[in-house]
N, C-alpha and C positions, 0 to 999 in steps of 0.2 A: 534520434526521434523520441526516444523515451524521456530523455532529459528535457526536451522542449515541452512534452506533455506535462511533466512534473512542474515545470516552471509556470505553466498556465493554471495550476491548481492553487486556489486562494486558501483552501482549508486543508492542506496536506498535513497529515498527522503521521507521527512515527510510533512504532510499537513501544509499549511500556516494557522496559527491561529491568524493572524492579525485581529484586530477589525476594520472592514471596513464598510462604509456606502454605500449602493447600489445606492444612489442618486448622489454620486460623487466619483471620484477616491481617492486614498490615496497616500501619498508621501513615497517613499522608495529610499534612496540613491539619493535624489534630483530630482527624475523623477516621474511623475504620472503614476501609473499602472491602467489599465482598469480592473474593477471588473469582466467583462466577461472573461478576460484572466486568472484571478485568479480562477474562477469557472472551466474553461476548464482544468487548470493545476491540480486542486484538483480532478476532475473526472478521469483524466489520472492516478493519483497516486492511487485512490481508485480501479481502474481496476487492477493495478499492485498488490495491497494488496489482492484483490479477487483471482487473479491468483495464488499467493503464497499459499493462504489458500487451494484452490482447489488441488494444487499440493501436499501439506502436507497431506490432507485427502486421496487422491488417493494412495500416497506412504504408508501411515499407513494401508490402506485397503489391499494393496498388501502384506505388511509384515505380517498382520494378516492371510491372506490366506496361506502364506507359512508356518506359525507356526501352522496350523491346527485350526485357529479361535481363538487362545489364544494370546492376545496382551501382549507384555512385557512392554508397556507404563503405 
């Protein structure tokens, strides 16, 4: 279920795994990015992941209830 929901996402983003130091910015494409903006971006992406997981769990529960409590997964 979760994989199907991910496949429907047109703007699915991955977390940035850049090794950064919080005492200074890092360079990407010749410009310095603020570590705070990286944290905000990753938090936004995590909220999106959590929303997808909650949706998948809810849909799975609804499917179970329609099948009389027997999951086909």
